C-alpha positions in Angstrom: 116.8 138.2 63.2 114.6 135.4 62.6 117.6 133.0 62.0 118.8 134.3 65.5 115.6 133.4 67.1 115.7 130.0 65.7 119.1 129.3 66.7 118.3 130.9 70.3 115.2 128.4 70.1 117.4 125.7 69.1 120.0 126.1 72.0 117.2 126.3 74.6 115.6 123.1 73.3 119.3 121.7 73.4 119.6 122.7 76.8 116.3 121.5 77.9 117.1 118.2 76.6 120.5 118.3 77.8 118.4 118.7 81.6 115.8 116.1 81.1 118.6 113.6 80.0 120.3 114.2 83.1 116.9 113.9 85.0 116.4 110.7 83.3 119.8 109.1 84.4 119.3 110.1 88.0 115.9 108.9 88.2 116.9 105.6 86.5 119.6 105.1 89.2 117.5 106.1 91.8 114.9 103.5 90.5 117.4 100.9 90.8 118.2 101.9 94.3 114.5 101.7 95.3 114.2 98.4 93.5 117.0 97.0 95.4 115.8 98.3 98.6 112.4 96.8 97.8 113.9 93.2 97.1 115.8 93.3 100.4 113.0 94.8 102.3 111.0 91.4 100.9 113.5 88.9 101.9 113.6 90.5 105.2 109.6 90.2 105.5 109.9 86.4 104.2 112.7 85.7 107.1 110.6 87.3 109.8 107.3 85.5 108.5 109.6 82.3 108.8 110.8 83.2 112.2 107.2 84.2 113.5 105.8 81.0 112.5 108.8 79.0 114.1 108.0 81.2 117.6 104.3 80.5 117.1 104.9 77.0 116.8 107.2 77.1 119.9 104.9 79.0 121.9 102.1 76.5 121.2 104.2 73.7 122.4 105.3 75.6 125.7 101.9 76.4 126.4 101.0 72.6 125.9 103.9 71.8 128.1 102.8 74.4 130.8 99.3 73.1 130.8 100.9 69.4 131.3 102.8 70.8 134.4 99.9 72.7 135.9 97.9 69.4 135.5 101.0 67.4 137.1 101.0 70.1 139.9 97.5 69.9 140.9 97.7 66.1 141.2 100.7 66.1 143.0 98.9 68.8 145.4 96.0 66.4 145.6 98.0 63.7 146.2 99.9 65.5 149.1 96.7 66.8 150.6 95.2 63.2 150.8 98.2 61.7 152.2 98.3 64.7 154.9 94.7 63.9 155.6 95.5 60.3 155.9 98.5 61.1 158.4 95.9 63.5 160.3 93.5 60.6 160.6 95.5 57.9 161.7 94.9 56.2 158.2 98.3 56.2 157.5 101.2 56.1 159.7 104.2 57.9 159.5 106.1 54.6 160.3 104.6 52.8 157.2 107.0 52.3 154.6 106.1 54.0 151.1 105.5 50.5 149.7 103.1 49.8 152.1 101.1 52.8 151.6 98.0 52.3 149.2 99.4 54.9 146.5 102.6 52.5 146.2 100.7 49.1 146.2 101.8 46.7 143.2 99.5 47.3 140.8 97.5 43.8 139.9 97.2 44.5 136.3 98.4 42.2 133.7 101.1 44.6 132.5 103.7 44.5 135.6 102.1 42.7 138.6 105.1 43.5 140.7 105.8 47.1 139.9 104.2 50.3 141.7 101.5 52.1 140.1 102.8 55.0 138.1 100.6 58.3 138.1 102.7 60.0 135.2 100.9 60.3 132.2 
């Protein structure tokens, strides 16, 4: 009877070891899959960070350009208001050519004496 009990215990242990070995194989395969997914996600994160940095830089450049264009628009608006005021007050005649207006008079600086003054910055 003891031999039979020992034999039954050995069969039970053998079966449990077999089950444990199968679980280990499954868990090792699952671990490999998860590690590969983890690597793939790390690569995606790195790529997304690079794209995010690039977009942030582009956004900053676009904001600078918008600010420059806004300043230029305000400057042109002020120039238009000044010209309208001059027209209304008679200081600037509509028949005057643009080259004779004070805004387009040649600059007297040493850079280019015969060229009209440029307001672009």
